[in-house]
Structures are given as structure tokens and as C-alpha cells.
C-alpha positions in Angstrom: 0.0 0.0 0.0 2.8 2.4 0.8 3.8 2.9 -2.9 0.3 2.8 -4.5 -0.4 6.5 -4.0 1.8 7.1 -7.0 -0.8 5.4 -9.2 -3.9 7.3 -8.3 -5.0 8.1 -11.9 -4.6 4.5 -13.0 -6.4 3.1 -10.0 -9.2 5.7 -10.2 -9.7 4.8 -13.9 -9.9 1.1 -12.9 -12.5 1.8 -10.2 -14.6 3.8 -12.6 -14.7 0.9 -15.0 -15.5 -1.6 -12.3 -19.3 -2.1 -12.7 -19.7 -4.1 -9.5 -17.8 -1.5 -7.4 -19.8 1.3 -8.9 -23.0 -0.4 -8.0 -21.8 -0.9 -4.4 -20.7 2.8 -4.1 -24.1 4.0 -5.5 -25.9 1.9 -2.9 -23.9 3.3 -0.1 -23.8 6.9 -1.4 -25.6 9.4 0.8 -26.4 7.2 3.8 -24.0 8.9 6.2 -24.7 12.3 4.6 -28.4 12.0 5.3 -27.8 10.7 8.8 -25.4 13.5 9.7 -27.8 16.1 8.3 -30.6 14.8 10.5 -28.4 14.6 13.6 -27.3 18.2 13.1 -30.9 19.4 12.6 -32.0 17.6 15.7 -29.1 19.1 17.7 -29.9 22.6 16.4 -33.6 22.1 17.3 -32.8 20.9 20.8 -30.1 23.5 21.4 -31.4 26.6 19.6 -29.3 26.2 16.5 -26.0 25.8 18.4 -24.2 23.1 16.3 -21.8 25.7 14.9 -20.9 26.8 18.4 -20.2 23.1 19.2 -17.8 22.9 16.2 -16.1 26.1 17.4 -15.6 24.5 20.9 -14.2 21.3 19.3 -11.8 23.3 17.2 -10.6 25.2 20.2 -10.0 22.0 22.2 -8.0 20.4 19.4 -6.0 23.6 18.8 -5.2 23.8 22.6 -3.7 20.3 22.4 -1.8 20.8 19.2 -0.3 24.1 20.3 1.1 22.5 23.5 1.4 18.9 22.4 4.6 17.9 24.2 3.2 19.1 27.6 0.0 17.2 27.3 1.9 14.0 26.3 4.0 14.3 29.4 0.9 14.7 31.5 -0.6 11.6 29.9 2.5 9.5 30.4 2.7 10.5 34.1 -1.0 9.7 34.8 -1.1 6.5 32.7 2.2 5.2 34.3 0.8 6.0 37.8 -2.1 3.7 37.0 0.0 0.7 36.1 0.3 1.1 32.3 3.6 1.2 30.4 3.9 4.1 27.9 6.2 3.4 24.9 7.1 5.7 22.0 7.4 4.8 18.3 9.0 7.0 15.6 7.6 5.0 12.6 5.9 1.9 11.5 8.9 -0.3 11.9 9.3 0.7 15.6 5.6 -0.1 16.1 6.1 -3.6 14.8 9.3 -4.1 16.9 7.7 -2.9 20.1 4.6 -5.1 19.6 6.7 -8.2 18.8 8.9 -7.5 21.9 5.7 -7.4 24.0 4.4 -10.6 22.4 7.7 -12.4 23.0 7.8 -11.2 26.6 4.4 -12.7 27.4 4.6 -15.8 25.2 1.8 -14.6 22.8 0.8 -16.9 19.9 -2.5 -15.2 19.0 -3.5 -11.5 18.9 -7.0 -10.3 18.6 -7.4 -6.8 17.1 -9.9 -4.0 17.3 -9.8 -1.5 14.5 -6.5 0.5 14.5 -5.5 2.8 11.6 -2.0 3.0 13.1 -1.6 -0.7 12.7 -2.6 -0.3 9.1 0.1 2.4 8.7 2.7 0.1 10.2 1.7 -3.1 8.3 1.5 -4.8 11.7 -0.5 -7.8 10.6 2.1 -8.8 8.1 4.9 -8.3 10.7 3.0 -10.5 13.3 2.5 -13.3 10.7 6.1 -13.2 9.7 7.1 -13.7 13.4 4.7 -16.6 13.8 2.0 -14.7 15.8 -1.5 -15.0 14.4 -3.4 -11.7 14.2 -7.2 -11.9 14.1 -9.3 -8.8 13.2 -12.5 -8.7 15.2 -14.2 -5.6 13.8 -16.7 -7.2 11.4 -15.6 -5.1 8.5 -11.9 -5.6 9.1 -12.5 -9.3 9.6 -14.2 -9.6 6.3 -11.3 -7.8 4.6 -8.8 -10.1 6.4 -10.4 -13.4 5.3 -10.8 -11.8 1.8 -7.0 -11.9 1.5 -5.9 -9.0 3.7 -7.6 -6.4 1.6 -7.0 -2.8 2.7 -10.0 -0.8 4.2 -11.8 1.5 1.8 -13.2 3.8 4.5 -11.9 4.7 7.9 -15.1 3.9 9.8 -16.9 1.6 7.3 -13.9 -0.4 6.0 -15.8 -2.9 3.8 -18.1 -0.3 2.2 -16.9 -1.5 -1.3 -18.5 -5.0 -0.9 -22.2 -6.0 -1.0 -24.1 -8.6 0.9 -23.8 -11.2 -1.8 -20.0 -10.9 -1.9 -19.8 -11.3 1.9 -22.2 -14.3 1.8 -20.0 -16.0 -0.8 -16.9 -15.3 1.3 -18.3 -16.6 4.5 -19.6 -19.8 2.9 -16.2 -20.4 1.3 -14.1 -19.5 4.4 -16.3 -21.0 7.2 -17.5 -24.0 5.2 -21.1 -23.1 6.2 -24.3 -23.0 4.1 -24.6 -19.7 2.2 -27.0 -17.2 3.8 -27.6 -13.6 2.8 -29.6 -12.2 5.8 -27.4 -9.6 7.6 -28.4 -10.8 11.1 -27.5 -14.4 10.1 -24.1 -13.3 8.7 -23.4 -11.3 11.9 -24.3 -14.3 14.1 -22.0 -16.5 12.0 -19.1 -14.1 12.4 -19.8 -13.8 16.1 -19.6 -17.5 16.6 -16.3 -17.7 14.8 -14.7 -14.8 16.6 -15.9 -15.9 20.0 -13.3 -18.8 19.8 -10.6 -16.3 19.3 -11.7 -13.9 22.0 -11.4 -16.6 24.7 -8.1 -18.1 23.4 -6.0 -15.0 22.5 -3.2 -14.0 24.8 -3.0 -10.3 23.6 -5.5 -7.7 22.4 -4.5 -4.7 20.3 -6.7 -1.7 19.8 -6.5 1.9 18.6 -7.8 4.8 20.6 -10.2 7.5 19.5 -8.8 9.8 22.2 -6.2 9.7 25.0 -7.3 11.7 28.1 -4.4 13.4 29.8 -6.2 14.1 33.0 -6.8 10.5 33.8 -4.3 8.6 31.7 -7.1 6.9 29.9 -7.8 5.6 26.4 -11.2 6.3 25.0 -12.5 3.6 22.6 -15.6 4.5 20.6 -17.3 1.6 18.7 -20.6 0.3 17.4 -19.6 -3.3 18.0 -18.8 -5.1 21.3 -15.5 -6.3 20.0 -13.6 -3.3 21.4 -14.6 -4.3 24.9 -13.6 -7.9 24.3 -10.2 -7.0 22.9 -9.4 -4.7 25.7 -10.6 -6.8 28.6 -10.4 -10.6 27.9 -6.7 -11.1 27.0 -4.1 -10.8 29.7 -2.2 -8.2 27.7 -3.8 -5.1 26.1 -1.8 -2.9 23.7 -3.1 0.5 22.6 -1.5 1.9 19.4 -2.4 5.5 18.5 -1.0 8.7 17.2 0.5 11.3 19.5 -2.1 13.8 18.3 -5.0 11.9 19.9 -4.5 13.6 23.3 -7.5 15.4 24.9 -6.8 17.5 28.1 -9.8 16.6 30.3 -12.9 14.4 30.6 -15.0 17.5 30.0 -13.2 18.1 26.7 -13.8 14.5 25.8 -17.5 14.9 26.5 -17.6 17.9 24.1 -15.8 16.0 21.3 -18.2 13.1 21.8 -21.1 15.4 20.9 -19.3 15.9 17.6 -17.7 12.6 16.7 -20.7 10.2 16.4 -23.0 12.8 14.8 -20.4 13.6 12.2 -19.4 10.0 11.6 -22.6 8.0 11.4 -25.3 10.5 12.4 -25.7 8.9 15.9 -26.3 10.9 19.0 -23.9 8.5 20.8 -22.1 5.4 19.6 -23.2 2.0 20.9 -20.1 1.5 23.1 -18.0 4.2 24.7 -15.2 2.8 26.9 -12.7 4.6 29.1 -9.8 2.3 29.7 -7.6 3.3 32.6 -4.7 1.2 33.8 -4.7 -2.5 34.4 -7.0 -4.8 36.5 -6.1 -5.0 40.2 -6.8 -7.6 42.9 -10.0 -5.9 44.3 -12.7 -3.5 43.3 -11.2 -0.8 45.5 -7.8 -1.1 43.8 -9.2 -1.4 40.2 -8.5 1.5 37.8 -10.3 -0.1 34.8 -13.3 2.0 33.9 -16.0 1.8 31.3 -19.4 3.3 30.6 -21.2 0.2 31.7 -20.9 -1.7 35.0 -18.1 -4.3 35.0 -16.4 -6.4 37.6 -13.4 -4.4 38.7 -11.2 -7.5 38.8 -11.8 -8.1 35.1 -9.4 -6.7 32.6 -5.8 -7.1 31.4 -2.9 -7.8 33.7 -0.6 -5.8 31.5 -1.4 -2.6 29.6 0.9 -0.9 27.1 0.3 2.4 25.2 2.4 2.8 22.1 2.3 6.5 21.1 3.3 7.0 17.5 4.9 9.8 15.5 5.3 8.5 12.0 5.6 11.9 10.5 3.2 13.8 12.8 5.9 15.8 14.6 7.0 17.3 11.3 3.6 19.0 11.0 4.0 20.9 14.3 4.7 24.6 13.6 4.0 24.2 9.9 1.3 25.6 7.7 -0.3 22.1 7.9 -0.4 21.9 11.7 -4.2 22.0 11.8 -4.3 18.6 10.2 -3.3 17.2 13.6 -6.7 18.2 14.9 -8.5 15.6 12.8 -10.7 13.2 14.9 -11.1 10.6 12.2 -14.9 10.9 11.8 -14.9 10.3 8.1 -17.4 13.2 7.4 -15.1 14.6 4.7 -15.1 11.3 2.9 -18.8 10.9 3.0 -19.4 14.4 1.5 -16.6 14.3 -1.1 -17.9 13.9 -4.7 -14.5 12.4 -5.8 -14.5 9.8 -3.0 -18.1 8.9 -3.6 -17.3 8.2 -7.2 -14.1 6.2 -7.0 -14.1 4.8 -3.4 -11.2 4.5 -1.1 -8.8 2.1 -2.7 -7.8 4.4 -5.5 -6.1 6.7 -2.9 -3.4 4.0 -2.4 -2.7 4.2 1.3 -4.5 4.0 4.7 -6.4 7.3 4.5 -8.7 8.1 1.5 -10.8 11.1 0.6 -9.9 14.7 1.4 -8.2 13.8 4.6 -6.1 11.2 2.8 -5.3 13.6 0.0 -3.7 15.8 2.7 -2.3 13.3 5.1 -0.7 10.9 2.6 1.6 13.4 0.9 2.5 14.9 4.4 3.2 11.6 6.1 4.6 9.6 3.1 6.3 12.4 1.1 4.7 14.7 -1.4 6.8 13.2 -4.2 5.1 9.8 -3.5 1.6 11.1 -3.9 1.7 13.5 -6.8 -1.9 13.2 -7.8 -3.6 13.2 -4.4 -3.6 17.0 -3.8 -5.2 17.3 -7.3 -7.9 14.7 -6.4 -10.4 17.3 -5.2 -12.8 19.8 -6.8 -12.2 22.2 -3.9 -15.9 22.4 -3.6 -15.6 23.1 0.2 -18.0 20.4 1.3 -15.3 18.8 3.4 -14.4 21.9 5.4 -18.1 22.7 5.9 -18.8 19.4 7.6 -15.5 18.9 9.4 -16.5 18.8 13.1 -13.3 20.6 14.1 -13.2 23.0 11.2 -10.0 21.9 9.5 -9.6 24.0 6.3 -9.0 20.9 4.0 -9.4 22.7 0.6 -6.8 25.4 1.8 -4.4 22.6 2.8 -4.8 20.9 -0.6 -4.1 24.2 -2.3 -0.9 24.6 -0.2 0.2 21.1 -1.2 -0.4 22.0 -4.9 1.8 25.1 -4.4 4.5 23.0 -2.7 4.5 20.5 -5.6 4.7 23.3 -8.2 7.6 25.1 -6.4 9.5 21.8 -6.2 9.0 21.2 -10.0 7.0 18.0 -9.4 4.0 18.8 -11.7 4.2 18.1 -15.4 5.9 20.7 -17.5 2.9 21.3 -19.7 0.7 22.0 -16.7 3.2 24.4 -15.2 3.5 26.3 -18.5 -0.3 26.5 -18.8 -0.6 28.0 -15.3 2.1 30.5 -16.0 0.3 31.6 -19.2 -2.9 31.9 -17.2 -1.2 34.0 -14.6 0.3 36.3 -17.2 -3.1 36.8 -18.9 -4.9 37.3 -15.6 -2.5 40.2 -14.7 -3.4 41.9 -18.1 -7.2 42.4 -18.3 -7.2 43.4 -22.0 -5.3 40.3 -23.0 -7.4 38.1 -20.8 -10.5 39.5 -22.4 -9.2 38.7 -25.9 -8.1 35.2 -24.8 -11.5 34.3 -23.3 -13.3 35.4 -26.4 -11.0 33.3 -28.6 -11.5 30.3 -26.3 -15.3 30.8 -26.4 -15.2 30.8 -30.2 -12.9 27.7 -30.3 -15.2 25.7 -27.9 -18.3 26.6 -29.8 -16.6 25.5 -33.0 -15.7 22.2 -31.4 -19.3 21.8 -30.1 -20.7 22.3 -33.6 -24.1 23.3 -32.1 -24.2 20.4 -29.7 -24.5 20.8 -25.9 -21.4 18.7 -25.2 -17.9 18.4 -26.6 -16.8 14.8 -27.0 -13.1 15.5 -27.8 -11.4 18.6 -26.3 -8.7 19.2 -28.8 -6.2 21.2 -26.8 -6.7 19.1 -23.7 -7.9 15.7 -24.7 -7.4 14.3 -21.1 -10.4 16.3 -19.9 -12.7 14.5 -22.3 -11.1 11.1 -22.3 -13.6 9.7 -19.8 -16.4 12.2 -20.0 -17.9 14.9 -22.3 -17.1 18.5 -21.8 -20.1 20.9 -21.6 -20.2 23.4 -24.4 -20.2 27.0 -23.3 -23.5 28.8 -23.1 -24.0 32.5 -23.7 -21.5 35.2 -23.2 -18.2 35.4 -21.1 -18.3 36.7 -17.6 -16.6 40.0 -18.7 -19.1 40.5 -21.5 -22.0 40.0 -19.0 -20.3 42.3 -16.5 -19.9 45.1 -19.0 -23.5 44.7 -20.0 -24.7 45.0 -16.4 -22.5 48.1 -15.7 -23.0 49.9 -19.0 -24.2 53.5 -18.4 -27.9 54.1 -19.1 
């Protein structure tokens, strides 16, 4: 996956030609959009139109963390260690794998159950575990489907198997489990639950991500719609949390504010089905226990050993830069759900862990702008992503800055750079610009030949290779403007 971002155009072309994938994407299109819109409308009705104020509060919390990240990380390490956890640090994906394998060897681990963790995807952790003779088992239903399908990468950060339909999953389950084929979703879910239960009770180590790390209490917050996160974090004797250094939240009150934003923005829910606050390891009695969750649990339950692996993997390099606001992202997926490009091509075309607008920014920043030349261009800059971002990250502005960085570094095609220089020269000379737009209008009308669409755009055939180009209608903007301002 690490190198596939170089081939965005080829992968996007392939997904557009994939009839089955396009049908699956059309079926999923708009579901999260409609759910979020309803959730926001309900919140505004109940709170006198205050969702924008909530977004501003979320933005302020995340900015407060990012502006003083090192201090909050120190507070978290101190509080988590005081509650019996071990806090480890990883500079990159290789160090994540090395640390996890060291923990596995220390505790004689042969099987690992995993809840969804995008950092483990960044590191290629499953492959490293398998190579070391440790069996990883994904327990998030979507991630489990992808694993038994041949370790496919996720196509969405919260709905990883969005690109498959029920029939495909039914065929996969029947083939993998050796069971009769069934297509009812509850039946498929029960089948997966029965298979995974064996792994829950036999694995020696659980690995999860964390939606947030709460500095005040040294806790990991795990937000899921499936019970697997609770099982992974409480049944095995060892629990490892792998998450980025930017996931810190100062206080429980701040966490509560962000939890009003996250589920509404992600799935349109008021609250997710499971919200767990995991603090330290299990102790010998209820009075000594520091394991907490939102439901009542036996305080003696839980892991005997807890490890937090806090990961950089390029994030530190964003601090103090013009891209620092990207560290505020809470991984809700709203920008993906509302992006017309993502909705058309799906997630795999983006070539790495993070698709959509957030991926078009993060992948070049974390992997290198030269390894993802097309991703900053993979956006219409329609502003939908920034409008729905719960913490108000200016994603179109960041994409534009990446385009500028590529141009300054000479990474864009020569013809493209020359075209923009010509446009800039004309734009600075209104008279020349007026003549050029009139000439372009005549040329396009000639190509159209009276039709509404141009099938082959002569000077830029790439524009019309996969779609028709609309023929111009009426006069140019400058002609209309002169007509409106002409003295009477």
C-alpha cells in the first residue's frame, strides 16, 4: 500500500470501469450524509441552532492540544504510568512492529485479537506479526471480512468494507467457514460472532487503537458500534493501545464535548453503541481497580498488562508548519462521506490508509509529497469537506498549499506548469485576458458544432477522455459584467 499512492490516476480509472464496485458505491452513497444532516438538525432544534458553536468548541479543544502537544503528552505519560500502564514511543511503523513483537515475546503470545486501528494499518502490523509466527485476528466485522478476503485494505476509515455488497460477503463466509450460504445480515453477523468468540477466549493479547487519549486520567477512550472493542481490551491478559501522538485530549470535560461531535459527524448517531474509558490494568480488588467503562463491569476483570504505544510516523513534522491544523483531525470520516470524488471512486484508489480529502492531505505529508503526486489534485475544492468537518479543518486550503509545494518543487508536469504561467500572465493583463477568453469561447463553440457537449477537447484531450465537456452557453463573464455596468 505504501507505494500505491503514485498510481492514483490508473487506480481511479480502474474503479470507474468496475461495474460491481460502482453499483456498491451507489448503494452506499448518501447514507452517512443524510444521517449526519438529520443529527445536526436535531441538535440545532434541541439547542437553539448551536451546532456551529459546538464545532467552534471542538476546534478550540484540538487547537489547545496541538499548540502545546509535548506538555499534554508528558501529563498523559505520568498519569497512565501511575495507574500501572507502560507508555512506549514509536517513531515510525517499523518501531511499532518491533515494540509489539517484543511485548508478544515477553508474554509468550501466539495469537493476537485486534480491534480497528488505523496506526496498525500504517505500520503493516498484521504482516509483521504473521512473519514472526504470531497469528493476528481482526475482530471488527468489516476488518474481519477484509482479512479473510485476502488481507484487503480498508476503503473507509469507519466503514472499511463499504466496497462490498451482501452477496459478496455471503460467498466469502460460505467459502471460508464451510457453512451454508446465507444472505440475511443478522445471520451473517451471528456467524461471524460464533467464529470470533473462539478467538476472544483463546488469544493472549489484544490490540486496539484509541479515538482519544485523556491526559487528566491517563485513559484511552474507545468508541465503537460493536462489542469487539470491549472484548479485545478486557479478555486477554495483555492489552496494547496503538495510537498517534495527536489523539490527546486534556480533560474528561473536553472528551465529552468532542463526543457530541464525533458520532454525529461520523454516522449520524447521538452516541455510539459502546464508549469505553480504559484506565490502567486490572487489580486484585474493586477498591484497587483502575479499569473504567461506561457500563458496570467487575473491577477485577481486565488485562494484567497494559501498554500504550504513542506514534509519531511523520506527525511531529507538521507541528509549527502551515499544515499543523491537520493534527486536529478526529477521524470521523465526514469529509469522505461528502466528497464527490471519493463517492465516485471509493477508497482504494487513494493508495494508502487514509482516503478522501483527509487522505489527500495526510498521505503526501506523512509519506512524502513526491510519493503522492496526484492526491492534492484529487479534489474539486468544492468546500464540502471543510463545511462538515467537526473541528473546522480547512482541508481545501491545505490541498491548495500542497499543490503550491509541488509546483515550487517542480513536481508537476511541464505542460501543466507552463499552462498556469500563461494563465497568470493573462490574468494580470485584463485586456489580453478578455481577448483570450473570447477566442477560447469561439474555439469551444466551433468544437461543439451546435451540440450541448464536446466529445473530444482538442487542446486538452485528457479532460474529455472519460467524459464529455459541456459546451459554453451564452457570453463570457466579462461581457456580461460590461452589459450590467453599462451607463444608461
